[in-house]
C-alpha atoms as a printed R data frame, in Angstrom:
   type eleno elety resid chain resno       x       y       z
1  ATOM     1    CA   UNK     A     1  73.148 119.136  77.481
2  ATOM     2    CA   UNK     A     2  74.389 121.783  79.936
3  ATOM     3    CA   UNK     A     3  73.652 119.389  82.803
4  ATOM     4    CA   UNK     A     4  75.935 116.770  81.242
5  ATOM     5    CA   UNK     A     5  78.829 119.214  80.860
6  ATOM     6    CA   UNK     A     6  78.345 120.320  84.473
7  ATOM     7    CA   UNK     A     7  78.488 116.674  85.594
8  ATOM     8    CA   UNK     A     8  81.634 116.125  83.537
9  ATOM     9    CA   UNK     A     9  83.286 119.202  85.053
10 ATOM    10    CA   UNK     A    10  82.345 118.078  88.555
11 ATOM    11    CA   UNK     A    11  83.761 114.588  88.091
12 ATOM    12    CA   UNK     A    12  86.867 115.867  86.339
13 ATOM    13    CA   UNK     A    13  87.566 118.133  89.311
14 ATOM    14    CA   UNK     A    14  86.842 115.273  91.725
15 ATOM    15    CA   UNK     A    15  89.233 112.905  89.925
16 ATOM    16    CA   UNK     A    16  91.898 115.634  89.778
17 ATOM    17    CA   UNK     A    17  91.679 116.148  93.562
18 ATOM    18    CA   UNK     A    18  91.904 112.393  94.139
19 ATOM    19    CA   UNK     A    19  94.913 111.988  91.833
20 ATOM    20    CA   UNK     A    20  96.844 114.852  93.447
21 ATOM    21    CA   UNK     A    21  96.055 113.455  96.887
22 ATOM    22    CA   UNK     A    22  97.322 110.019  95.875
23 ATOM    23    CA   UNK     A    23 100.479 111.481  94.347
24 ATOM    24    CA   UNK     A    24 101.205 113.423  97.533
25 ATOM    25    CA   UNK     A    25 100.538 110.347  99.675
26 ATOM    26    CA   UNK     A    26 102.846 108.196  97.477
27 ATOM    27    CA   UNK     A    27 105.642 110.765  97.597
28 ATOM    28    CA   UNK     A    28 105.452 111.079 101.362
29 ATOM    29    CA   UNK     A    29 104.971 107.423 102.267
30 ATOM    30    CA   UNK     A    30 106.956 105.607  99.571
31 ATOM    31    CA   UNK     A    31 109.311 108.384  98.500
32 ATOM    32    CA   UNK     A    32 110.344 109.888 101.838
33 ATOM    33    CA   UNK     A    33 109.904 106.714 103.888
34 ATOM    34    CA   UNK     A    34 111.672 104.271 101.554
35 ATOM    35    CA   UNK     A    35 113.379 105.726  98.486
36 ATOM    36    CA   UNK     A    36 114.798 108.916  99.999
37 ATOM    37    CA   UNK     A    37 115.476 107.488 103.458
38 ATOM    38    CA   UNK     A    38 119.287 107.367 103.004
39 ATOM    39    CA   UNK     A    39 119.276 111.052 102.015
40 ATOM    40    CA   UNK     A    40 117.133 111.987 105.027
41 ATOM    41    CA   UNK     A    41 119.141 109.957 107.551
42 ATOM    42    CA   UNK     A    42 121.264 112.937 108.597
43 ATOM    43    CA   UNK     A    43 118.264 114.966 109.777
44 ATOM    44    CA   UNK     A    44 117.182 114.119 113.315
45 ATOM    45    CA   UNK     A    45 113.528 114.292 114.403
46 ATOM    46    CA   UNK     A    46 112.485 113.085 117.837
47 ATOM    47    CA   UNK     A    47 115.661 111.092 118.366
48 ATOM    48    CA   UNK     A    48 115.503 109.252 115.023
49 ATOM    49    CA   UNK     A    49 116.261 110.127 111.424
50 ATOM    50    CA   UNK     A    50 113.703 111.906 109.264
51 ATOM    51    CA   UNK     A    51 113.285 109.022 106.796
52 ATOM    52    CA   UNK     A    52 112.352 106.612 109.595
53 ATOM    53    CA   UNK     A    53 110.010 109.214 111.079
54 ATOM    54    CA   UNK     A    54 108.209 109.591 107.734
55 ATOM    55    CA   UNK     A    55 107.932 105.812 107.393
56 ATOM    56    CA   UNK     A    56 106.509 105.387 110.895
57 ATOM    57    CA   UNK     A    57 104.552 108.547 111.722
58 ATOM    58    CA   UNK     A    58 104.914 111.239 109.095
59 ATOM    59    CA   UNK     A    59 103.082 109.405 106.338
60 ATOM    60    CA   UNK     A    60 100.181 108.695 108.699
61 ATOM    61    CA   UNK     A    61  99.941 112.362 109.694
62 ATOM    62    CA   UNK     A    62 100.087 113.469 106.067
63 ATOM    63    CA   UNK     A    63  97.397 110.893 105.192
64 ATOM    64    CA   UNK     A    64  95.142 112.315 107.916
65 ATOM    65    CA   UNK     A    65  95.805 115.805 106.558
66 ATOM    66    CA   UNK     A    66  94.862 114.605 103.074
67 ATOM    67    CA   UNK     A    67  91.586 113.195 104.422
68 ATOM    68    CA   UNK     A    68  90.643 116.536 106.002
69 ATOM    69    CA   UNK     A    69  91.745 118.452 102.890
70 ATOM    70    CA   UNK     A    70  89.686 116.145 100.663
71 ATOM    71    CA   UNK     A    71  86.573 116.561 102.814
72 ATOM    72    CA   UNK     A    72  86.962 120.364 102.877
73 ATOM    73    CA   UNK     A    73  87.668 120.600  99.146
74 ATOM    74    CA   UNK     A    74  84.805 118.279  98.190
75 ATOM    75    CA   UNK     A    75  82.352 120.284 100.307
76 ATOM    76    CA   UNK     A    76  83.503 123.394  98.466
77 ATOM    77    CA   UNK     A    77  83.263 121.642  95.084
78 ATOM    78    CA   UNK     A    78  79.806 120.304  95.921
79 ATOM    79    CA   UNK     A    79  78.624 123.820  96.772
80 ATOM    80    CA   UNK     A    80  80.102 125.196  93.525
81 ATOM    81    CA   UNK     A    81  78.188 122.618  91.456
82 ATOM    82    CA   UNK     A    82  74.985 122.721  93.475
83 ATOM    83    CA   UNK     A    83  75.160 119.168  94.809
84 ATOM    84    CA   UNK     A    84  75.882 119.992  98.440
85 ATOM    85    CA   UNK     A    85  74.056 118.271 101.288
86 ATOM    86    CA   UNK     A    86  71.955 121.255 102.344
């Protein structure tokens, strides 16, 4: 029975990491790039406004950061629950 609760804790933590990553990605790509673009238009980044920058490049960079964060955090979570690759 302890093995089942450990599995449940592992998957609950995994799903929590995924959900927070998706929320962050949605806020950056959809929120900053589309919904908040008029508010961010006064801030200049690289010769264009910040909302356009997030829509074109910023959301991609944040997505790459999320990928590296997810890989790092899952390696740590795997080690905590004894399911690492070693």
